[in-house]
MDAnalysis code that builds the backbone (N, CA, C; Angstrom):
import MDAnalysis as mda
import numpy as np

u = mda.Universe.empty(618, n_residues=206, atom_resindex=np.repeat(np.arange(206), 3), trajectory=True)
u.add_TopologyAttr("name", ["N", "CA", "C"] * 206)
u.add_TopologyAttr("resid", np.arange(1, 207))
u.add_TopologyAttr("resname", ["MET", "LYS", "THR", "TYR", "LEU", "ARG", "LEU", "PRO", "GLN", "ARG", "VAL", "THR", "ARG", "LEU", "LYS", "ILE", "SER", "ARG", "SER", "GLU", "TYR", "GLN", "GLU", "PHE", "ALA", "GLU", "SER", "PHE", "PRO", "LYS", "LEU", "LEU", "ASP", "ALA", "LEU", "GLU", "LYS", "TYR", "ALA", "GLY", "ASP", "LYS", "ILE", "ASP", "GLY", "ILE", "ASN", "LEU", "GLY", "GLU", "ILE", "GLU", "TRP", "TYR", "HIS", "THR", "ILE", "ARG", "ASN", "GLU", "LEU", "TYR", "HIS", "GLN", "GLY", "ASN", "GLY", "LEU", "THR", "VAL", "GLU", "ARG", "ASP", "LYS", "VAL", "GLU", "VAL", "TYR", "ALA", "GLU", "LEU", "ALA", "ASN", "VAL", "LEU", "PHE", "THR", "ASN", "LEU", "PHE", "GLY", "PHE", "ARG", "LEU", "VAL", "GLN", "PRO", "GLU", "GLU", "ASP", "LYS", "THR", "LYS", "ILE", "LEU", "GLY", "GLU", "TYR", "MET", "GLN", "ALA", "TRP", "VAL", "GLY", "PHE", "GLU", "LYS", "THR", "LEU", "ALA", "ASP", "ALA", "ALA", "LEU", "ILE", "LEU", "GLY", "ILE", "ASP", "THR", "ARG", "GLY", "ARG", "PRO", "VAL", "LEU", "PRO", "LEU", "GLN", "VAL", "VAL", "GLU", "VAL", "LEU", "ALA", "ARG", "GLU", "GLY", "PHE", "ILE", "SER", "LYS", "GLY", "GLU", "LEU", "ASP", "GLU", "ILE", "ASN", "GLN", "LEU", "ARG", "GLN", "THR", "ARG", "ASN", "GLN", "ILE", "VAL", "HIS", "GLY", "VAL", "GLN", "ASN", "TYR", "LYS", "ASP", "THR", "LEU", "HIS", "PRO", "GLY", "ILE", "VAL", "GLU", "ARG", "LEU", "VAL", "SER", "ILE", "THR", "ASN", "GLU", "LEU", "ARG", "LYS", "ARG", "ILE", "GLN", "SER", "ARG", "ARG", "LYS", "GLU", "VAL", "ALA"])
u.atoms.positions = np.array([
    [-12.585, 3.532, -6.237],
    [-13.079, 2.494, -5.331],
    [-14.537, 2.168, -5.640],
    [-15.345, 3.215, -5.848],
    [-16.757, 2.985, -6.173],
    [-16.892, 2.199, -7.474],
    [-16.095, 2.581, -8.465],
    [-16.177, 1.909, -9.768],
    [-15.853, 0.435, -9.631],
    [-14.790, 0.119, -8.912],
    [-14.391, -1.280, -8.767],
    [-15.455, -2.089, -8.035],
    [-15.990, -1.537, -6.953],
    [-16.933, -2.280, -6.117],
    [-18.313, -2.439, -6.762],
    [-18.599, -1.649, -7.800],
    [-19.897, -1.813, -8.460],
    [-19.781, -2.518, -9.810],
    [-18.580, -3.020, -10.136],
    [-18.435, -3.816, -11.351],
    [-19.253, -5.096, -11.234],
    [-19.657, -5.682, -12.358],
    [-20.443, -6.923, -12.316],
    [-19.704, -8.023, -11.556],
    [-20.465, -8.871, -10.902],
    [-19.889, -9.965, -10.112],
    [-19.031, -10.876, -10.969],
    [-19.394, -11.069, -12.221],
    [-18.619, -11.955, -13.087],
    [-17.231, -11.391, -13.386],
    [-17.061, -10.097, -13.155],
    [-15.756, -9.463, -13.371],
    [-14.888, -9.562, -12.111],
    [-15.460, -9.180, -10.979],
    [-14.681, -9.126, -9.736],
    [-14.891, -10.331, -8.833],
    [-15.980, -11.081, -9.095],
    [-16.373, -12.219, -8.251],
    [-16.736, -11.781, -6.831],
    [-17.149, -10.529, -6.706],
    [-17.576, -10.012, -5.413],
    [-19.097, -10.013, -5.341],
    [-19.646, -10.504, -4.236],
    [-21.096, -10.541, -4.052],
    [-21.514, -9.357, -3.181],
    [-21.920, -8.284, -3.840],
    [-22.334, -7.071, -3.144],
    [-23.732, -6.701, -3.625],
    [-24.686, -6.661, -2.697],
    [-26.054, -6.317, -3.084],
    [-26.154, -4.832, -3.401],
    [-27.174, -4.480, -4.160],
    [-27.360, -3.076, -4.526],
    [-27.597, -2.214, -3.293],
    [-28.399, -2.706, -2.346],
    [-28.681, -1.926, -1.141],
    [-27.419, -1.725, -0.303],
    [-26.575, -2.766, -0.231],
    [-25.336, -2.644, 0.532],
    [-24.398, -1.642, -0.132],
    [-24.326, -1.717, -1.461],
    [-23.463, -0.765, -2.179],
    [-23.922, 0.667, -1.940],
    [-25.215, 0.907, -2.030],
    [-25.741, 2.261, -1.844],
    [-25.436, 2.777, -0.451],
    [-25.443, 1.888, 0.530],
    [-25.173, 2.309, 1.902],
    [-23.732, 2.761, 2.081],
    [-22.751, 1.956, 1.604],
    [-21.356, 2.352, 1.838],
    [-20.853, 3.371, 0.831],
    [-21.530, 3.497, -0.316],
    [-21.069, 4.451, -1.328],
    [-21.327, 5.898, -0.926],
    [-22.192, 6.099, 0.068],
    [-22.534, 7.458, 0.499],
    [-21.596, 7.991, 1.574],
    [-20.693, 7.162, 2.058],
    [-19.781, 7.565, 3.128],
    [-18.365, 7.124, 2.787],
    [-17.425, 8.055, 2.807],
    [-16.050, 7.713, 2.462],
    [-15.449, 6.698, 3.442],
    [-15.623, 6.874, 4.767],
    [-15.099, 5.860, 5.693],
    [-15.722, 4.487, 5.460],
    [-17.033, 4.437, 5.190],
    [-17.684, 3.154, 4.928],
    [-17.189, 2.551, 3.610],
    [-16.879, 3.412, 2.657],
    [-16.341, 2.940, 1.382],
    [-14.987, 2.276, 1.591],
    [-14.158, 2.872, 2.440],
    [-12.863, 2.276, 2.765],
    [-13.046, 0.934, 3.471],
    [-14.016, 0.879, 4.391],
    [-14.297, -0.380, 5.095],
    [-14.721, -1.458, 4.102],
    [-15.553, -1.077, 3.124],
    [-16.036, -2.040, 2.131],
    [-14.887, -2.542, 1.262],
    [-13.979, -1.643, 0.903],
    [-12.830, -2.053, 0.091],
    [-11.966, -3.034, 0.862],
    [-11.760, -2.764, 2.142],
    [-10.965, -3.665, 2.977],
    [-11.656, -5.018, 3.134],
    [-12.984, -5.001, 3.225],
    [-13.755, -6.231, 3.411],
    [-13.786, -7.081, 2.147],
    [-14.054, -6.450, 1.011],
    [-14.279, -7.202, -0.223],
    [-13.042, -7.332, -1.117],
    [-12.087, -6.436, -0.939],
    [-10.917, -6.461, -1.821],
    [-9.634, -6.287, -1.022],
    [-9.567, -6.986, 0.118],
    [-8.390, -6.867, 0.970],
    [-7.095, -7.272, 0.291],
    [-7.216, -8.174, -0.705],
    [-6.020, -8.615, -1.423],
    [-5.557, -7.595, -2.450],
    [-6.319, -6.513, -2.613],
    [-5.967, -5.491, -3.602],
    [-5.330, -4.252, -2.980],
    [-5.125, -4.276, -1.672],
    [-4.638, -3.054, -1.029],
    [-3.238, -3.230, -0.446],
    [-2.469, -4.188, -0.985],
    [-1.073, -4.310, -0.579],
    [-0.345, -3.002, -0.871],
    [0.427, -2.528, 0.081],
    [1.167, -1.285, -0.105],
    [0.346, -0.047, 0.127],
    [-0.941, -0.229, 0.455],
    [-1.832, 0.894, 0.677],
    [-2.311, 0.876, 2.116],
    [-2.150, 1.989, 2.804],
    [-2.695, 2.147, 4.146],
    [-3.963, 2.988, 4.009],
    [-5.113, 2.356, 4.202],
    [-6.379, 3.060, 4.008],
    [-6.547, 4.208, 4.992],
    [-5.914, 4.096, 6.154],
    [-5.961, 5.189, 7.114],
    [-5.292, 6.445, 6.569],
    [-4.231, 6.269, 5.797],
    [-3.546, 7.412, 5.193],
    [-4.434, 8.076, 4.141],
    [-5.133, 7.248, 3.359],
    [-6.035, 7.808, 2.358],
    [-7.155, 8.583, 3.036],
    [-7.683, 8.045, 4.132],
    [-8.745, 8.744, 4.860],
    [-8.226, 10.067, 5.430],
    [-6.975, 10.057, 5.891],
    [-6.373, 11.280, 6.440],
    [-6.278, 12.355, 5.368],
    [-5.782, 11.994, 4.197],
    [-5.691, 12.950, 3.095],
    [-7.078, 13.436, 2.685],
    [-8.046, 12.536, 2.669],
    [-9.402, 12.909, 2.282],
    [-10.000, 13.902, 3.285],
    [-9.687, 13.716, 4.560],
    [-10.171, 14.639, 5.587],
    [-9.603, 16.031, 5.366],
    [-8.312, 16.100, 5.039],
    [-7.695, 17.396, 4.746],
    [-8.387, 18.039, 3.556],
    [-8.647, 17.239, 2.522],
    [-9.330, 17.736, 1.326],
    [-10.689, 18.324, 1.699],
    [-11.452, 17.632, 2.551],
    [-12.775, 18.100, 2.948],
    [-12.700, 19.404, 3.731],
    [-11.726, 19.485, 4.636],
    [-11.587, 20.694, 5.431],
    [-11.282, 21.904, 4.548],
    [-10.410, 21.698, 3.571],
    [-10.071, 22.795, 2.665],
    [-11.253, 23.159, 1.764],
    [-11.988, 22.147, 1.349],
    [-13.104, 22.366, 0.413],
    [-14.285, 23.043, 1.101],
    [-14.607, 22.581, 2.311],
    [-15.808, 23.080, 2.986],
    [-15.534, 24.260, 3.911],
    [-14.286, 24.367, 4.382],
    [-13.971, 25.462, 5.294],
    [-12.834, 26.320, 4.743],
    [-12.661, 26.261, 3.444],
    [-11.521, 26.929, 2.819],
    [-11.524, 28.425, 3.039],
    [-10.359, 28.965, 3.308],
    [-10.220, 30.416, 3.472],
    [-8.989, 30.907, 2.718],
    [-8.753, 30.282, 1.574],
    [-7.604, 30.686, 0.768],
    [-6.378, 29.837, 0.991],
    [-6.427, 28.905, 1.973],
    [-5.286, 28.032, 2.240],
    [-5.234, 26.927, 1.193],
    [-4.063, 26.398, 0.989],
    [-3.895, 25.297, 0.045],
    [-2.881, 24.309, 0.608],
    [-2.540, 23.303, -0.171],
    [-1.625, 22.250, 0.266],
    [-0.349, 22.330, -0.554],
    [0.788, 22.013, 0.083],
    [2.049, 22.020, -0.652],
    [1.986, 21.007, -1.800],
    [2.632, 21.349, -2.887],
    [2.574, 20.528, -4.090],
    [3.071, 19.100, -3.836],
    [4.141, 18.949, -3.037],
    [4.686, 17.610, -2.838],
    [3.686, 16.692, -2.127],
    [2.831, 17.259, -1.231],
    [1.819, 16.452, -0.560],
    [0.731, 16.021, -1.535],
    [0.378, 16.917, -2.450],
    [-0.600, 16.560, -3.478],
    [-0.053, 15.444, -4.363],
    [1.231, 15.545, -4.693],
    [1.849, 14.525, -5.546],
    [1.905, 13.168, -4.846],
    [2.167, 13.169, -3.545],
    [2.183, 11.905, -2.795],
    [0.792, 11.293, -2.768],
    [-0.233, 12.112, -2.502],
    [-1.611, 11.601, -2.479],
    [-2.006, 11.069, -3.852],
    [-1.610, 11.784, -4.902],
    [-1.903, 11.326, -6.262],
    [-1.217, 9.988, -6.535],
    [-0.025, 9.816, -6.001],
    [0.688, 8.554, -6.214],
    [0.016, 7.414, -5.461],
    [-0.499, 7.689, -4.270],
    [-1.266, 6.674, -3.549],
    [-2.481, 6.246, -4.379],
    [-3.137, 7.228, -4.994],
    [-4.286, 6.922, -5.851],
    [-3.852, 6.092, -7.054],
    [-2.699, 6.416, -7.620],
    [-2.176, 5.657, -8.757],
    [-1.892, 4.207, -8.375],
    [-1.292, 4.017, -7.199],
    [-0.978, 2.664, -6.739],
    [-2.263, 1.874, -6.517],
    [-3.253, 2.500, -5.874],
    [-4.519, 1.822, -5.635],
    [-5.214, 1.484, -6.946],
    [-5.204, 2.419, -7.890],
    [-5.820, 2.169, -9.194],
    [-5.139, 0.996, -9.893],
    [-3.815, 0.973, -9.831],
    [-3.063, -0.128, -10.451],
    [-3.425, -1.459, -9.813],
    [-3.532, -1.477, -8.476],
    [-3.899, -2.708, -7.772],
    [-5.280, -3.200, -8.188],
    [-6.215, -2.271, -8.347],
    [-7.595, -2.646, -8.636],
    [-7.815, -3.033, -10.094],
    [-7.208, -2.286, -11.005],
    [-7.531, -2.453, -12.420],
    [-6.396, -3.005, -13.284],
    [-5.198, -3.119, -12.687],
    [-4.125, -3.783, -13.410],
    [-3.266, -2.913, -14.297],
    [-3.507, -1.620, -14.316],
    [-2.624, -0.722, -15.085],
    [-2.625, 0.651, -14.425],
    [-1.576, 1.401, -14.698],
    [-1.404, 2.712, -14.065],
    [-2.283, 3.747, -14.755],
    [-2.896, 4.616, -13.959],
    [-3.806, 5.623, -14.507],
    [-3.059, 6.788, -15.143],
    [-2.054, 7.303, -14.430],
    [-1.318, 8.479, -14.905],
    [0.173, 8.184, -14.874],
    [0.866, 8.472, -15.952],
    [2.318, 8.289, -16.003],
    [3.013, 9.555, -15.522],
    [4.066, 9.415, -14.704],
    [4.769, 10.596, -14.186],
    [5.500, 11.335, -15.300],
    [5.531, 12.650, -15.175],
    [6.190, 13.480, -16.182],
    [7.595, 13.887, -15.766],
    [7.841, 14.013, -14.455],
    [9.140, 14.446, -13.960],
    [9.915, 13.262, -13.384],
    [11.243, 13.346, -13.438],
    [12.082, 12.260, -12.931],
    [11.829, 11.996, -11.454],
    [11.693, 13.058, -10.649],
    [11.475, 12.889, -9.217],
    [10.131, 12.216, -8.943],
    [9.108, 12.624, -9.690],
    [7.799, 11.988, -9.526],
    [7.860, 10.534, -9.962],
    [8.664, 10.247, -10.985],
    [8.832, 8.878, -11.442],
    [9.455, 8.015, -10.351],
    [10.457, 8.551, -9.651],
    [11.096, 7.810, -8.564],
    [10.100, 7.546, -7.442],
    [9.244, 8.537, -7.155],
    [8.208, 8.348, -6.143],
    [7.303, 7.182, -6.531],
    [6.885, 7.149, -7.785],
    [6.046, 6.059, -8.264],
    [6.735, 4.714, -8.169],
    [8.016, 4.688, -8.540],
    [8.779, 3.439, -8.488],
    [8.926, 2.951, -7.047],
    [9.148, 3.885, -6.124],
    [9.307, 3.510, -4.721],
    [8.002, 2.958, -4.152],
    [6.903, 3.652, -4.442],
    [5.603, 3.203, -3.941],
    [5.238, 1.848, -4.527],
    [5.534, 1.650, -5.811],
    [5.230, 0.372, -6.446],
    [6.132, -0.731, -5.906],
    [7.383, -0.384, -5.630],
    [8.299, -1.360, -5.038],
    [7.817, -1.761, -3.646],
    [7.236, -0.820, -2.932],
    [6.706, -1.143, -1.607],
    [5.512, -2.088, -1.717],
    [4.697, -1.918, -2.742],
    [3.592, -2.838, -2.987],
    [4.130, -4.257, -3.185],
    [5.191, -4.385, -3.993],
    [5.802, -5.687, -4.225],
    [6.343, -6.292, -2.944],
    [6.902, -5.455, -2.091],
    [7.440, -5.928, -0.812],
    [6.316, -6.446, 0.080],
    [5.207, -5.713, 0.157],
    [4.104, -6.139, 1.017],
    [3.415, -7.388, 0.467],
    [3.372, -7.545, -0.851],
    [2.809, -8.768, -1.424],
    [3.669, -9.972, -1.049],
    [4.979, -9.777, -1.035],
    [5.889, -10.844, -0.624],
    [5.682, -11.183, 0.847],
    [5.447, -10.159, 1.660],
    [5.161, -10.395, 3.074],
    [3.853, -11.176, 3.242],
    [2.852, -10.866, 2.411],
    [1.577, -11.579, 2.475],
    [1.772, -13.054, 2.140],
    [2.610, -13.337, 1.132],
    [2.921, -14.732, 0.789],
    [3.617, -15.427, 1.955],
    [4.535, -14.705, 2.577],
    [5.261, -15.276, 3.713],
    [4.308, -15.608, 4.853],
    [3.329, -14.734, 5.089],
    [2.373, -14.961, 6.166],
    [1.578, -16.237, 5.931],
    [1.209, -16.486, 4.664],
    [0.456, -17.696, 4.340],
    [1.307, -18.950, 4.550],
    [2.541, -18.903, 4.066],
    [3.419, -20.072, 4.153],
    [3.784, -20.387, 5.600],
    [4.029, -19.340, 6.375],
    [4.426, -19.547, 7.764],
    [3.229, -19.762, 8.684],
    [2.026, -19.542, 8.143],
    [0.830, -19.749, 8.950],
    [0.729, -18.788, 10.115],
    [1.037, -17.515, 9.867],
    [0.974, -16.517, 10.931],
    [-0.478, -16.291, 11.329],
    [-0.778, -16.515, 12.604],
    [-2.144, -16.415, 13.119],
    [-2.357, -15.048, 13.771],
    [-3.347, -14.310, 13.273],
    [-3.686, -13.017, 13.863],
    [-5.118, -13.019, 14.389],
    [-5.645, -14.221, 14.655],
    [-6.981, -14.378, 15.238],
    [-8.058, -13.710, 14.378],
    [-7.964, -13.930, 13.077],
    [-8.985, -13.437, 12.166],
    [-8.797, -12.009, 11.707],
    [-7.836, -11.293, 12.292],
    [-7.602, -9.915, 11.884],
    [-6.610, -9.881, 10.728],
    [-6.642, -8.794, 9.915],
    [-5.680, -8.682, 8.811],
    [-4.242, -8.722, 9.324],
    [-3.380, -9.386, 8.580],
    [-1.973, -9.476, 8.978],
    [-1.275, -8.164, 8.634],
    [-0.657, -7.555, 9.626],
    [0.054, -6.301, 9.397],
    [1.469, -6.593, 8.912],
    [1.963, -5.817, 7.938],
    [3.320, -6.043, 7.426],
    [4.369, -6.075, 8.522],
    [4.248, -5.201, 9.512],
    [5.235, -5.150, 10.589],
    [5.240, -6.451, 11.376],
    [4.059, -7.053, 11.559],
    [3.985, -8.337, 12.252],
    [4.761, -9.409, 11.500],
    [4.575, -9.425, 10.191],
    [5.247, -10.434, 9.374],
    [6.760, -10.238, 9.434],
    [7.201, -9.002, 9.341],
    [8.640, -8.710, 9.399],
    [9.238, -9.204, 10.710],
    [8.517, -8.981, 11.807],
    [9.015, -9.421, 13.115],
    [9.132, -10.944, 13.178],
    [8.133, -11.645, 12.604],
    [8.178, -13.107, 12.590],
    [9.325, -13.592, 11.715],
    [9.511, -12.959, 10.556],
    [10.597, -13.345, 9.645],
    [11.958, -13.188, 10.321],
    [12.104, -12.110, 11.077],
    [13.370, -11.892, 11.797],
    [13.553, -12.960, 12.872],
    [12.484, -13.274, 13.587],
    [12.548, -14.266, 14.658],
    [12.840, -15.664, 14.122],
    [12.297, -15.962, 12.921],
    [12.474, -17.281, 12.312],
    [13.774, -17.390, 11.520],
    [14.527, -16.301, 11.434],
    [15.807, -16.336, 10.743],
    [15.736, -16.143, 9.237],
    [14.588, -15.691, 8.723],
    [14.466, -15.449, 7.293],
    [15.226, -14.194, 6.876],
    [15.321, -13.243, 7.779],
    [16.056, -12.012, 7.493],
    [17.047, -11.756, 8.629],
    [18.176, -11.176, 8.272],
    [19.217, -10.915, 9.257],
    [18.916, -9.633, 10.031],
    [19.680, -9.401, 11.072],
    [19.537, -8.177, 11.867],
    [19.782, -6.957, 10.996],
    [20.802, -7.038, 10.124],
    [21.092, -5.916, 9.243],
    [19.953, -5.650, 8.273],
    [19.367, -6.720, 7.715],
    [18.242, -6.565, 6.791],
    [17.024, -5.998, 7.517],
    [16.817, -6.448, 8.755],
    [15.708, -5.931, 9.542],
    [15.850, -4.423, 9.756],
    [17.054, -3.992, 10.077],
    [17.297, -2.556, 10.270],
    [17.034, -1.789, 8.982],
    [17.464, -2.344, 7.841],
    [17.227, -1.691, 6.551],
    [15.741, -1.588, 6.237],
    [15.024, -2.682, 6.484],
    [13.588, -2.701, 6.215],
    [12.874, -1.660, 7.075],
    [13.241, -1.576, 8.341],
    [12.624, -0.591, 9.225],
    [12.923, 0.831, 8.755],
    [14.140, 1.051, 8.250],
    [14.498, 2.371, 7.748],
    [13.713, 2.702, 6.485],
    [13.576, 1.717, 5.598],
    [12.797, 1.927, 4.368],
    [11.330, 2.182, 4.692],
    [10.809, 1.465, 5.676],
    [9.417, 1.664, 6.086],
    [9.230, 3.052, 6.697],
    [10.197, 3.467, 7.513],
    [10.127, 4.787, 8.123],
    [10.179, 5.882, 7.052],
    [11.022, 5.679, 6.051],
    [11.116, 6.653, 4.955],
    [9.783, 6.764, 4.229],
    [9.182, 5.600, 3.931],
    [7.898, 5.602, 3.241],
    [6.840, 6.339, 4.061],
    [6.762, 6.045, 5.358],
    [5.748, 6.662, 6.209],
    [5.952, 8.166, 6.340],
    [7.195, 8.582, 6.465],
    [7.467, 10.008, 6.597],
    [7.121, 10.767, 5.323],
    [7.341, 10.130, 4.188],
    [6.981, 10.761, 2.917],
    [5.466, 10.871, 2.794],
    [4.773, 9.778, 3.069],
    [3.315, 9.770, 2.934],
    [2.661, 10.727, 3.912],
    [3.197, 10.839, 5.118],
    [2.610, 11.703, 6.132],
    [3.088, 13.139, 6.036],
    [3.903, 13.424, 5.035],
    [4.324, 14.796, 4.811],
    [5.425, 15.281, 5.730],
    [6.077, 14.366, 6.454],
    [7.163, 14.755, 7.349],
    [8.410, 15.095, 6.544],
    [8.639, 14.329, 5.464],
    [9.775, 14.580, 4.582],
    [9.284, 14.864, 3.173],
    [10.014, 15.706, 2.473],
    [9.729, 15.964, 1.061],
    [10.401, 14.854, 0.250],
    [9.598, 14.121, -0.508],
    [10.150, 12.975, -1.237],
    [11.230, 13.388, -2.226],
    [11.186, 14.626, -2.706],
    [12.180, 15.082, -3.679],
    [13.559, 15.208, -3.040],
    [13.583, 15.411, -1.729],
    [14.858, 15.517, -1.015],
    [15.312, 14.182, -0.444],
    [14.416, 13.202, -0.430],
    [14.680, 11.944, 0.272],
    [14.959, 10.773, -0.658],
    [14.157, 10.648, -1.707],
    [14.247, 9.472, -2.572],
    [15.314, 9.622, -3.644],
    [15.958, 8.509, -3.951],
    [16.903, 8.442, -5.066],
    [16.896, 7.006, -5.577],
    [17.385, 6.763, -6.784],
    [17.313, 5.411, -7.371],
    [17.900, 4.323, -6.497],
    [18.934, 4.641, -5.711],
    [19.555, 3.630, -4.870],
    [18.608, 3.058, -3.834],
    [17.729, 3.893, -3.279],
    [16.766, 3.423, -2.281],
    [15.785, 2.445, -2.921],
    [15.307, 2.796, -4.107],
    [14.366, 1.919, -4.818],
    [15.036, 0.589, -5.145],
    [16.262, 0.647, -5.646],
    [16.992, -0.574, -6.006],
    [17.209, -1.468, -4.789],
    [17.493, -0.859, -3.637],
    [17.723, -1.663, -2.436],
    [16.441, -2.345, -1.971],
    [15.324, -1.632, -2.035],
    [14.045, -2.213, -1.647],
    [13.684, -3.380, -2.563],
    [13.895, -3.206, -3.861],
    [13.614, -4.273, -4.818],
    [14.524, -5.468, -4.558],
    [15.798, -5.201, -4.253],
    [16.761, -6.273, -3.984],
    [16.359, -7.080, -2.748],
    [15.978, -6.385, -1.688],
    [15.551, -7.069, -0.463],
    [14.309, -7.909, -0.743],
    [13.380, -7.364, -1.513],
    [12.148, -8.082, -1.851],
    [12.443, -9.347, -2.641],
    [13.309, -9.228, -3.642],
    [13.657, -10.389, -4.473],
    [14.345, -11.477, -3.657],
    [15.237, -11.083, -2.772],
    [15.945, -12.059, -1.937],
    [14.973, -12.747, -0.979],
    [14.074, -11.973, -0.399],
    [13.090, -12.550, 0.509],
    [12.162, -13.499, -0.239],
    [11.802, -13.131, -1.461],
    [10.929, -13.986, -2.272],
    [11.597, -15.333, -2.546],
    [12.903, -15.312, -2.809],
    [13.640, -16.562, -3.041],
    [13.603, -17.445, -1.798],
    [13.789, -16.841, -0.645],
    [13.793, -17.609, 0.604],
    [12.404, -18.183, 0.899],
    [11.369, -17.402, 0.587],
    [10.004, -17.875, 0.806],
    [9.682, -19.027, -0.137],
    [10.109, -18.910, -1.395],
    [9.870, -19.982, -2.365],
    [10.597, -21.252, -1.949],
    [11.786, -21.098, -1.369],
    [12.538, -22.250, -0.891],
    [11.795, -22.935, 0.249],
    [11.213, -22.145, 1.152],
    [10.453, -22.706, 2.257],
    [9.178, -23.395, 1.731],
    [8.559, -22.825, 0.685],
    [7.360, -23.407, 0.101],
    [7.666, -24.804, -0.444],
    [8.826, -24.950, -1.074],
    [9.220, -26.259, -1.609],
    [9.450, -27.261, -0.484],
    [10.022, -26.791, 0.623],
    [10.259, -27.663, 1.768],
    [8.941, -28.149, 2.370],
    [7.974, -27.232, 2.439],
    [6.667, -27.594, 2.988],
    [5.938, -28.559, 2.090],
    [6.066, -28.309, 0.755],
    [5.393, -29.179, -0.219],
    [6.001, -30.577, -0.184],
])
């Protein structure tokens, strides 16, 4: 995050003064706020609150450590969140997965990014008003269901996929026991179908 936000303006087109950068670079919560402010379009599929939560756990273990550690699957999920964020910011993946299960985790997280980007497009086309606040994916899904863009069955599937993602990220479920190629394929299929419907609406508006 620091690297991206301090790149030259001609690269990112972000206007950040040196004094402002120094202020938010010294605090992780302020750094997250700055990323949301200046690069909100780069955090699709990323919940900054989840990253802050993981970072807090890291700090507690580092500064108050007494021999405790974190389960490997939680470390892998946090690493995948970092991979997704890095990909969003710089356009390529930092680390390639070595195990099949880790690969599926990466594919699922990346598929979720694609789904949220499609939701962001839908919000623009439908003119969803949130009174200046960032549009939440759940808000868009509710509007899409109300407007008839997605069926009741699709809505239930989306909510289940979202719940699966949240439980994995929050450590409630072990992704190795939960994820399989069929889940990823279904998420991609729903995203592609929704994208077609959004593009059709865009043509109608145009």
